[in-house]
PADOVO-937665 format. One line per 3 residues: their letters; for each residue x, y, z of N, C-alpha, C, CB. Coordinates in Angstrom, 2 decimals, padded with zeros to 5 digits. Glycine has a CB too. Layout:
N
A) X/Y/Z/X/Y/Z/X/Y/Z/X/Y/Z; ...
***
This chain:
205
MIS) 000.84/-001.20/000.00/000.00/000.00/000.00/000.87/001.25/000.00/-000.95/000.01/001.22; 000.35/002.30/-000.58/001.11/003.52/-000.74/001.34/004.20/000.60/000.39/004.47/-001.70; 002.53/004.75/000.78/002.87/005.46/002.00/002.46/006.93/001.89/004.38/005.35/002.30
FNK) 002.43/007.61/003.03/002.11/009.03/003.03/003.14/009.80/002.20/002.07/009.58/004.47; 004.43/009.48/002.38/005.48/010.18/001.64/005.33/009.99/000.14/006.85/009.69/002.09; 005.08/008.76/-000.27/004.94/008.49/-001.70/003.69/009.14/-002.27/004.91/006.98/-001.95
AFE) 002.59/009.06/-001.54/001.35/009.68/-002.02/001.54/011.18/-002.20/000.19/009.41/-001.04; 002.23/011.80/-001.26/002.46/013.24/-001.32/003.41/013.60/-002.45/003.01/013.74/000.01; 004.38/012.71/-002.70/005.32/012.93/-003.78/004.62/012.89/-005.14/006.44/011.90/-003.73
VCP) 003.68/011.97/-005.28/002.95/011.82/-006.55/001.98/012.98/-006.76/002.20/010.48/-006.58; 001.21/013.30/-005.72/000.22/014.39/-005.83/-000.04/014.96/-004.44/-001.11/013.88/-006.48; 000.48/016.14/-004.13/000.37/016.71/-002.78/-000.96/017.41/-002.50/001.48/017.68/-002.55
LIA) -002.04/016.82/-002.99/-003.38/017.38/-002.79/-004.26/016.37/-002.07/-004.01/017.80/-004.14; -004.90/016.80/-000.99/-005.81/015.95/-000.25/-007.24/016.32/-000.65/-005.59/016.09/001.30; -007.95/015.38/-001.25/-009.34/015.61/-001.63/-010.23/015.41/-000.41/-009.77/014.66/-002.79
ILR) -010.89/016.47/000.04/-011.76/016.43/001.21/-013.20/016.29/000.74/-011.58/017.70/002.11; -013.79/015.12/000.99/-015.14/014.84/000.48/-016.18/015.00/001.58/-015.21/013.41/-000.10; -016.28/016.21/002.11/-017.23/016.47/003.18/-018.66/016.40/002.66/-016.97/017.83/003.82
GVR) -019.47/015.55/003.29/-020.86/015.42/002.89/-021.12/014.30/001.89/-021.33/016.69/002.31; -020.07/013.61/001.48/-020.25/012.55/000.49/-021.04/011.38/001.10/-018.89/012.05/-000.04; -021.85/010.71/000.27/-022.65/009.58/000.71/-022.05/008.29/000.17/-024.12/009.74/000.25
PEE) -022.20/007.19/000.89/-021.62/005.92/000.42/-022.06/005.53/-000.98/-022.00/004.82/001.37; -023.29/005.85/-001.34/-023.78/005.43/-002.65/-023.17/006.22/-003.81/-025.28/005.57/-002.69; -022.48/007.32/-003.52/-021.86/008.10/-004.59/-020.34/008.15/-004.48/-022.40/009.50/-004.57
VMD) -019.80/007.67/-003.36/-018.38/007.88/-003.09/-017.48/007.16/-004.09/-018.05/007.42/-001.69; -017.92/006.02/-004.61/-017.08/005.27/-005.53/-016.92/006.00/-006.87/-017.66/003.88/-005.77; -018.00/006.59/-007.37/-017.91/007.33/-008.64/-017.03/008.56/-008.49/-019.31/007.73/-009.12
IGQ) -017.18/009.25/-007.37/-016.37/010.45/-007.14/-014.91/010.06/-006.92/-016.90/011.25/-005.93; -014.70/009.00/-006.15/-013.35/008.52/-005.94/-012.68/008.14/-007.25/-013.35/007.34/-005.00; -013.43/007.52/-008.14/-012.87/007.07/-009.41/-012.38/008.24/-010.26/-013.89/006.27/-010.19
VLV) -013.16/009.31/-010.34/-012.72/010.45/-011.16/-011.49/011.11/-010.55/-013.85/011.49/-011.31; -011.41/011.14/-009.23/-010.24/011.72/-008.58/-008.99/010.88/-008.86/-010.47/011.84/-007.08; -009.13/009.58/-008.74/-008.00/008.68/-009.00/-007.59/008.77/-010.47/-008.36/007.22/-008.64
DIG) -008.56/008.81/-011.37/-008.25/008.89/-012.80/-007.46/010.15/-013.15/-009.54/008.84/-013.61; -007.73/011.23/-012.42/-007.06/012.50/-012.74/-005.73/012.65/-012.03/-007.96/013.66/-012.39; -005.45/011.72/-011.07/-004.12/011.73/-010.46/-004.05/011.92/-008.96/-003.34/012.75/-011.07
FTI) -005.19/012.05/-008.28/-005.16/012.22/-006.83/-004.73/010.92/-006.14/-006.55/012.67/-006.30; -003.95/011.06/-005.08/-003.47/009.89/-004.35/-003.82/009.92/-002.86/-001.97/009.77/-004.51; -004.55/010.97/-002.42/-004.99/011.05/-001.02/-006.44/011.51/-001.00/-004.07/012.02/-000.19
IEV) -007.30/010.72/-000.35/-008.73/011.06/-000.24/-009.14/010.97/001.21/-009.61/010.12/-001.12; -009.82/012.01/001.66/-010.28/012.11/003.06/-011.80/012.21/003.10/-009.64/013.34/003.77; -012.41/011.39/003.94/-013.85/011.49/004.19/-014.05/012.04/005.60/-014.56/010.09/004.02
PLN) -014.49/013.28/005.75/-014.73/013.83/007.09/-015.80/013.03/007.83/-015.15/015.30/006.99; -015.60/012.89/009.12/-016.51/012.06/009.91/-017.87/012.69/010.16/-015.88/011.73/011.21; -018.05/013.95/009.78/-019.40/014.53/009.86/-020.13/014.42/008.53/-019.31/016.01/010.29
SPS) -019.70/013.47/007.71/-020.42/013.11/006.49/-021.38/011.97/006.80/-019.42/012.70/005.35; -022.37/011.71/005.93/-023.29/010.59/006.16/-022.56/009.24/006.07/-024.45/010.63/005.14; -022.69/008.40/007.10/-022.09/007.06/007.11/-020.63/007.08/006.65/-022.89/006.11/006.21
PYQ) -019.80/007.88/007.31/-018.42/008.06/006.81/-017.57/006.80/006.83/-017.74/009.11/007.62; -017.77/005.96/007.85/-016.94/004.75/007.93/-017.24/003.81/006.78/-017.16/004.04/009.27; -018.48/003.77/006.35/-018.83/002.94/005.20/-018.14/003.45/003.94/-020.35/002.91/005.00
SIE) -018.13/004.77/003.77/-017.47/005.36/002.60/-015.97/005.07/002.64/-017.72/006.87/002.54; -015.38/005.19/003.81/-013.94/004.91/003.95/-013.65/003.46/003.58/-013.46/005.20/005.39; -014.47/002.57/004.05/-014.26/001.15/003.78/-014.40/000.84/002.28/-015.25/000.30/004.58
LLQ) -015.39/001.45/001.65/-015.58/001.25/000.21/-014.38/001.77/-000.58/-016.86/001.95/-000.26; -013.92/002.97/-000.25/-012.78/003.54/-000.95/-011.52/002.71/-000.75/-012.53/004.97/-000.47; -011.32/002.25/000.49/-010.14/001.44/000.79/-010.15/000.13/000.00/-010.05/001.16/002.29
ERF) -011.31/-000.50/-000.09/-011.41/-001.77/-000.82/-011.09/-001.59/-002.30/-012.81/-002.37/-000.66; -011.54/-000.48/-002.88/-011.36/-000.27/-004.32/-010.00/000.34/-004.66/-012.46/000.63/-004.86; -009.57/001.34/-003.87/-008.40/002.12/-004.27/-007.22/002.03/-003.31/-008.79/003.54/-004.42
GSK) -007.38/001.30/-002.22/-006.40/001.34/-001.14/-004.99/000.93/-001.49/-006.85/000.49/-000.07; -004.80/000.17/-002.56/-003.44/-000.25/-002.93/-002.62/000.89/-003.52/-003.51/-001.39/-003.91; -003.30/001.90/-004.09/-002.56/002.98/-004.75/-002.95/004.38/-004.27/-002.77/002.90/-006.23
VLI) -003.94/004.45/-003.39/-004.40/005.74/-002.87/-004.48/005.66/-001.34/-005.79/006.13/-003.48; -004.04/006.71/-000.68/-004.11/006.77/000.78/-005.50/007.27/001.17/-003.00/007.70/001.37; -006.26/006.42/001.84/-007.64/006.73/002.23/-007.68/006.99/003.72/-008.61/005.57/001.85
GAG) -008.37/008.06/004.11/-008.44/008.37/005.53/-009.69/009.13/005.91/-007.25/009.15/005.94; -009.68/009.62/007.14/-010.82/010.33/007.71/-010.41/011.73/008.13/-011.39/009.56/008.92; -011.36/012.65/008.02/-011.14/014.01/008.49/-012.09/014.35/009.62/-011.31/015.00/007.34
TVT) -011.85/015.51/010.23/-012.64/015.96/011.38/-012.64/014.89/012.47/-014.09/016.31/010.95; -011.49/014.29/012.69/-011.33/013.28/013.74/-010.99/014.01/015.04/-010.21/012.23/013.36; -011.80/013.79/016.07/-011.63/014.56/017.30/-011.49/013.71/018.56/-012.79/015.48/017.47
SVE) -011.53/012.39/018.43/-011.46/011.55/019.63/-010.69/010.27/019.35/-012.86/011.21/020.13; -010.19/009.67/020.42/-009.49/008.40/020.32/-010.43/007.31/019.80/-008.92/007.99/021.69; -011.68/007.35/020.23/-012.66/006.36/019.79/-012.86/006.42/018.27/-014.00/006.57/020.51
QVD) -012.86/007.61/017.72/-013.00/007.74/016.27/-011.78/007.20/015.54/-013.23/009.21/015.89; -010.61/007.41/016.10/-009.39/006.84/015.52/-009.51/005.31/015.45/-008.13/007.24/016.35; -009.99/004.72/016.53/-010.17/003.27/016.57/-011.11/002.80/015.45/-010.73/002.84/017.94
EVK) -012.20/003.54/015.24/-013.17/003.16/014.21/-012.59/003.32/012.81/-014.43/004.01/014.35; -011.83/004.37/012.60/-011.19/004.55/011.29/-010.27/003.37/010.99/-010.39/005.88/011.24; -009.48/003.00/011.97/-008.58/001.84/011.81/-009.39/000.59/011.50/-007.74/001.64/013.08
RHG) -010.49/000.38/012.21/-011.30/-000.83/012.04/-011.90/-000.92/010.65/-012.41/-000.86/013.08; -012.14/000.22/010.03/-012.76/000.23/008.71/-011.72/000.41/007.59/-013.80/001.34/008.62; -010.46/000.30/007.92/-009.42/000.27/006.90/-008.77/001.59/006.56/-009.98/-000.26/005.69
GRL) -009.21/002.69/007.17/-008.58/003.98/006.91/-007.15/004.02/007.41/-009.39/005.09/007.56; -006.30/004.77/006.72/-004.88/004.81/007.07/-004.36/006.21/007.36/-004.07/004.19/005.97; -005.24/007.21/007.26/-004.85/008.60/007.50/-005.86/009.25/008.43/-004.75/009.38/006.16
IVM) -005.35/009.93/009.46/-006.17/010.68/010.40/-005.90/012.16/010.20/-005.89/010.24/011.88; -006.93/012.90/009.82/-006.83/014.35/009.64/-007.71/015.00/010.70/-007.26/014.79/008.20; -007.12/015.94/011.43/-007.80/016.54/012.58/-007.97/018.05/012.39/-007.01/016.26/013.86
PHA) -009.00/018.64/013.01/-009.14/020.10/012.98/-008.33/020.78/014.08/-010.60/020.49/013.11; -007.78/019.98/014.98/-007.06/020.51/016.14/-005.79/019.68/016.35/-007.96/020.49/017.42; -005.11/019.92/017.47/-003.82/019.27/017.71/-003.79/018.57/019.07/-002.68/020.29/017.63
DPT) -004.81/017.80/019.37/-004.89/017.07/020.64/-003.84/015.95/020.65/-006.33/016.49/020.87; -002.84/016.04/021.52/-001.78/015.03/021.53/-002.29/013.61/021.79/-000.76/015.37/022.57; -003.39/013.47/022.53/-003.90/012.12/022.81/-004.47/011.47/021.55/-004.98/012.16/023.91
VIA) -005.09/012.26/020.70/-005.63/011.74/019.45/-004.49/011.41/018.48/-006.62/012.76/018.80; -003.49/012.28/018.43/-002.32/012.01/017.59/-001.64/010.73/018.04/-001.33/013.20/017.64; -001.46/010.58/019.35/-000.81/009.38/019.89/-001.59/008.12/019.56/-000.63/009.51/021.40
AAK) -002.93/008.22/019.60/-003.76/007.07/019.27/-003.57/006.67/017.81/-005.24/007.37/019.55; -003.49/007.66/016.93/-003.27/007.38/015.51/-001.93/006.69/015.31/-003.32/008.68/014.69; -000.90/007.19/015.95/000.42/006.61/015.77/000.51/005.22/016.40/001.49/007.52/016.37
AHR) -000.23/005.00/017.49/-000.26/003.67/018.11/-000.85/002.64/017.16/-001.07/003.70/019.42; -001.77/003.08/016.30/-002.36/002.20/015.30/-001.54/002.17/014.01/-003.79/002.65/014.99; -000.42/002.88/014.00/000.44/002.99/012.82/-000.29/003.65/011.66/000.93/001.61/012.40
LYC) -001.09/004.65/012.00/-001.77/005.46/011.00/-001.01/006.76/010.81/-003.25/005.73/011.40; -001.11/007.33/009.63/-000.55/008.65/009.39/-001.47/009.69/010.00/-000.34/008.91/007.86; -000.90/010.82/010.42/-001.71/011.82/011.12/-001.27/013.23/010.75/-001.62/011.63/012.64
TPG) -002.25/014.06/010.34/-002.00/015.46/010.04/-002.97/016.31/010.86/-002.16/015.75/008.51; -002.55/016.71/012.07/-003.41/017.52/012.92/-003.47/018.97/012.46/-002.92/017.47/014.36; -004.57/019.64/012.80/-004.73/021.04/012.48/-004.06/021.92/013.52/-006.20/021.39/012.38
VAT) -003.33/022.92/013.03/-002.64/023.85/013.93/-002.86/025.28/013.45/-001.12/023.52/014.00; -002.94/026.19/014.41/-003.14/027.60/014.08/-002.09/028.49/014.73/-004.52/028.05/014.51; -001.19/027.89/015.51/-000.12/028.65/016.17/001.15/027.81/016.18/-000.53/029.05/017.62
PTE) 002.32/028.44/016.34/003.56/027.68/016.47/003.54/026.74/017.67/004.73/028.62/016.59; 002.92/027.16/018.77/002.86/026.29/019.95/002.14/024.99/019.61/002.15/027.00/021.11; 000.99/025.10/018.93/000.26/023.91/018.53/001.08/023.06/017.56/-001.08/024.30/017.88
GFT) 001.79/023.72/016.67/002.59/023.00/015.69/003.69/022.18/016.33/003.19/023.96/014.71; 004.44/022.78/017.22/005.53/022.06/017.88/004.98/020.95/018.79/006.40/023.03/018.70; 003.85/021.20/019.43/003.22/020.17/020.27/002.80/018.97/019.43/002.01/020.75/021.01
ALK) 002.23/019.25/018.27/001.78/018.18/017.38/002.95/017.36/016.86/001.00/018.76/016.20; 004.03/018.03/016.51/005.21/017.31/016.03/005.79/016.41/017.12/006.28/018.29/015.54; 005.82/016.92/018.32/006.33/016.14/019.45/005.49/014.89/019.68/006.37/016.99/020.72
AGA) 004.18/015.00/019.41/003.27/013.86/019.60/003.34/012.85/018.46/001.85/014.35/019.74; 004.03/013.22/017.35/004.21/012.27/016.26/003.56/012.63/014.94/003.70/010.99/016.67; 003.11/013.86/014.78/002.44/014.27/013.54/003.35/014.07/012.32/002.01/015.74/013.63
DAL) 002.76/013.61/011.22/003.50/013.40/009.98/003.60/014.68/009.16/002.86/012.31/009.16; 002.66/015.58/009.34/002.64/016.88/008.67/001.69/017.76/009.46/002.20/016.76/007.15; 001.74/019.06/009.20/000.89/019.99/009.94/-000.14/020.62/009.00/001.75/021.08/010.61
KMF) -001.39/020.44/009.35/-002.50/021.04/008.62/-002.66/022.47/009.10/-003.82/020.22/008.81; -002.36/023.42/008.25/-002.44/024.84/008.58/-003.90/025.26/008.42/-001.49/025.71/007.68; -004.60/025.41/009.56/-006.05/025.56/009.50/-006.57/026.56/010.53/-006.73/024.21/009.71
PAE) -007.46/027.46/010.09/-007.96/027.67/008.74/-007.03/028.58/007.94/-009.37/028.26/008.77; -006.65/028.15/006.77/-005.67/028.88/005.97/-006.16/030.27/005.59/-005.32/028.10/004.72; -007.46/030.41/005.33/-007.96/031.72/004.93/-007.85/032.74/006.06/-009.41/031.62/004.47
QLG) -007.80/032.29/007.28/-007.61/033.19/008.43/-006.13/033.44/008.69/-008.27/032.60/009.68; -005.31/032.41/008.57/-003.88/032.54/008.88/-003.12/033.25/007.77/-003.27/031.16/009.11; -003.35/032.86/006.52/-002.75/033.53/005.39/-001.30/033.16/005.11/-002.84/034.97/005.59
IGA) -000.81/033.68/004.00/000.54/033.39/003.54/001.59/033.97/004.50/000.76/033.93/002.14; 001.26/035.09/005.14/002.20/035.70/006.08/002.54/034.78/007.23/001.64/036.98/006.61; 001.54/034.06/007.74/001.78/033.12/008.83/002.67/031.98/008.36/000.46/032.57/009.38
LSA) 002.40/031.46/007.16/003.22/030.39/006.63/004.67/030.82/006.49/002.69/029.93/005.28; 004.89/032.02/006.00/006.25/032.53/005.86/006.96/032.61/007.21/006.23/033.92/005.20; 006.25/033.09/008.22/006.84/033.19/009.56/007.14/031.82/010.14/005.91/033.96/010.50
WKS) 006.20/030.89/009.96/006.40/029.54/010.49/007.57/028.84/009.82/005.13/028.70/010.32; 007.74/029.04/008.51/008.84/028.40/007.79/010.19/028.84/008.34/008.76/028.71/006.30; 010.24/030.02/008.95/011.51/030.54/009.45/011.88/029.95/010.81/011.45/032.04/009.54
IFP) 010.94/029.30/011.49/011.24/028.81/012.84/011.12/027.30/013.00/010.33/029.47/013.82; 010.38/026.65/012.10/010.24/025.20/012.19/011.39/024.52/011.44/008.87/024.74/011.63; 011.70/023.28/011.80/012.71/022.53/011.04/012.33/022.48/009.56/012.86/021.09/011.60
PEV) 013.32/022.53/008.67/013.03/022.62/007.24/012.26/021.43/006.67/014.30/022.78/006.48; 012.34/020.28/007.34/011.65/019.11/006.81/010.17/019.06/007.14/012.31/017.87/007.32; 009.68/019.97/008.00/008.27/019.97/008.38/007.41/020.37/007.18/008.02/020.94/009.57
RFI) 006.37/019.57/006.93/005.47/019.84/005.82/004.23/020.59/006.32/005.07/018.53/005.12; 003.99/021.74/005.74/002.79/022.52/006.05/001.77/022.36/004.94/003.15/024.03/006.25; 000.53/022.04/005.34/-000.55/021.80/004.38/-001.68/022.79/004.66/-001.07/020.32/004.48
PVG) -001.74/023.90/003.93/-002.85/024.83/004.12/-004.19/024.19/003.75/-002.62/026.09/003.28; -005.18/024.41/004.61/-006.52/023.88/004.40/-007.52/024.97/004.80/-006.75/022.56/005.22; -008.52/025.16/003.96/-009.55/026.15/004.25/-009.49/027.31/003.28/-009.41/026.66/005.68
GIT) -010.41/027.33/002.33/-010.45/028.42/001.36/-009.43/028.30/000.25/-010.25/029.70/002.05; -008.86/027.12/000.04/-007.85/026.95/-001.01/-008.54/026.83/-002.37/-006.98/025.70/-000.72; -008.04/027.61/-003.33/-008.54/027.60/-004.70/-007.34/027.55/-005.66/-009.44/028.85/-004.99
PDN) -007.59/027.22/-006.92/-006.48/027.27/-007.87/-005.82/028.64/-007.95/-006.97/026.86/-009.25; -006.58/029.70/-007.67/-006.03/031.05/-007.77/-005.05/031.39/-006.65/-007.15/032.04/-007.77; -005.31/030.90/-005.43/-004.41/031.28/-004.33/-003.33/030.24/-004.02/-005.22/031.53/-003.08
MPG) -003.37/029.10/-004.70/-002.34/028.09/-004.48/-000.92/028.57/-004.82/-002.66/026.88/-005.30; -000.70/029.29/-005.93/000.67/029.65/-006.28/001.39/030.45/-005.19/000.66/030.45/-007.54; 000.69/031.35/-004.52/001.32/032.13/-003.46/001.78/031.27/-002.31/000.39/033.19/-002.96
YLK) 000.95/030.31/-001.92/001.33/029.38/-000.86/002.50/028.50/-001.28/000.13/028.52/-000.46; 002.48/028.04/-002.52/003.57/027.20/-003.01/004.89/027.96/-003.01/003.25/026.68/-004.42; 004.86/029.20/-003.44/006.06/030.02/-003.47/006.61/030.25/-002.07/005.77/031.37/-004.15
TGA) 005.72/030.27/-001.08/006.13/030.52/000.31/006.59/029.25/001.00/004.98/031.15/001.09; 006.32/028.09/000.40/006.84/026.85/000.96/005.82/025.83/001.40/007.66/027.16/002.10; 004.55/026.01/001.00/003.55/024.98/001.31/003.94/023.66/000.65/002.12/025.42/000.85
AGF) 003.76/022.57/001.39/004.12/021.26/000.85/002.98/020.66/000.03/004.49/020.31/001.98; 001.78/021.09/000.29/000.60/020.56/-000.38/-000.62/021.27/000.15/000.49/019.04/-000.18; -001.80/020.76/-000.18/-003.04/021.43/000.19/-004.14/020.42/000.50/-003.48/022.37/-000.92
GLG) -005.04/020.81/001.38/-006.30/020.12/001.56/-007.37/020.89/000.82/-006.65/019.96/003.07; -008.11/020.21/-000.04/-009.08/020.88/-000.91/-010.49/020.53/-000.49/-008.85/020.50/-002.38; -011.24/021.56/-000.10/-012.59/021.36/000.39/-013.65/021.70/-000.63/-012.80/022.17/001.62
SAL) -014.46/022.70/-000.33/-015.66/022.97/-001.13/-015.37/023.39/-002.56/-016.48/024.03/-000.46; -014.18/023.92/-002.82/-013.84/024.29/-004.20/-013.63/023.04/-005.06/-012.58/025.16/-004.22; -013.40/021.91/-004.42/-013.27/020.64/-005.14/-014.55/019.84/-005.09/-012.12/019.83/-004.57
YHA) -015.09/019.69/-003.87/-016.31/018.89/-003.70/-017.17/019.47/-002.59/-015.95/017.42/-003.38; -018.47/019.46/-002.82/-019.45/019.73/-001.76/-020.61/018.78/-001.96/-019.93/021.24/-001.77; -021.41/018.59/-000.95/-022.51/017.63/-001.00/-023.39/017.87/-002.22/-023.35/017.71/000.27
GKS) -023.60/016.80/-002.97/-024.46/016.89/-004.15/-023.74/017.19/-005.44/-025.47/017.90/-003.93; -022.46/017.47/-005.39/-021.71/017.79/-006.61/-021.51/016.52/-007.43/-020.34/018.44/-006.27; -021.71/016.62/-008.72/-021.64/015.44/-009.58/-020.19/015.03/-009.83/-022.35/015.71/-010.92
PED) -019.97/013.76/-010.16/-018.61/013.32/-010.50/-018.02/014.13/-011.66/-018.62/011.85/-010.87; -018.86/014.51/-012.62/-018.36/015.29/-013.76/-017.85/016.66/-013.32/-019.46/015.45/-014.81; -018.59/017.29/-012.42/-018.16/018.61/-011.92/-016.92/018.48/-011.04/-019.29/019.29/-011.15
VAL) -016.85/017.39/-010.28/-015.65/017.15/-009.46/-014.44/016.98/-010.37/-015.84/015.90/-008.56; -014.60/016.26/-011.45/-013.50/016.05/-012.39/-013.00/017.37/-012.96/-013.94/015.12/-013.52; -013.91/018.26/-013.31/-013.52/019.57/-013.85/-012.75/020.38/-012.81/-014.76/020.35/-014.32
AAG) -013.26/020.40/-011.58/-012.59/021.14/-010.52/-011.22/020.54/-010.22/-013.46/021.15/-009.24; -011.16/019.20/-010.15/-009.89/018.52/-009.86/-008.84/018.85/-010.91/-010.10/017.01/-009.77; -009.27/018.90/-012.16/-008.35/019.22/-013.24/-007.73/020.59/-013.09/-009.04/019.12/-014.56
RFI) -008.51/021.55/-012.62/-007.99/022.90/-012.44/-006.93/022.94/-011.33/-009.13/023.88/-012.11; -007.16/022.16/-010.27/-006.16/022.11/-009.20/-004.87/021.42/-009.67/-006.74/021.37/-007.98; -005.02/020.34/-010.40/-003.86/019.61/-010.90/-003.02/020.49/-011.83/-004.31/018.33/-011.64
QVL) -003.67/021.30/-012.64/-002.95/022.17/-013.58/-002.02/023.14/-012.88/-003.94/022.93/-014.44; -002.39/023.59/-011.69/-001.55/024.53/-010.95/-000.21/023.89/-010.59/-002.25/025.01/-009.68; -000.21/022.59/-010.39/001.01/021.89/-009.98/001.94/021.60/-011.15/000.65/020.60/-009.29
S) 001.41/021.65/-012.36/002.22/021.25/-013.53/003.07/022.39/-014.04/001.31/020.75/-014.64
***
């Protein structure tokens, strides 16, 4: 199965499918995989998220890193593991949740909004730092953080990311991005997701 490092090397974009339903997740997952995405996240406040994670893992798990977002408790980490998910994405930086993910040998990208949270998350075992919410923190925060964190730390802006604002973050040192409503929102068709995904991929080329 693909590692976090390899998935990020191939395509440093995390597709966030908030609101996706199990009956549509396979079609949406397929268009994302076809266009080159290697990381897919199903937020746990989506309908039947564990079922969607399990379906995605069964179909694409050998070449795509499948995980859960909006993970806020140790119990949820346990459930993600039980249903085959391999990535834990958090809106916060709770060290106990990070530790639970690492105990299960899952990859973990906690959300951080301050340097204190960032260093705490790294100490707990975070694989990368989700810069959240990016639209509030901005490129200035990323620039400042890059000057104080170890150079190997990967920052992933999430929140309000569009093809238009990606270049500025990339120039400042963003390692990748989490893509939310500009890529997918509840009810969006696979065809529309494919069009949006293509625009994001073009920025990287």
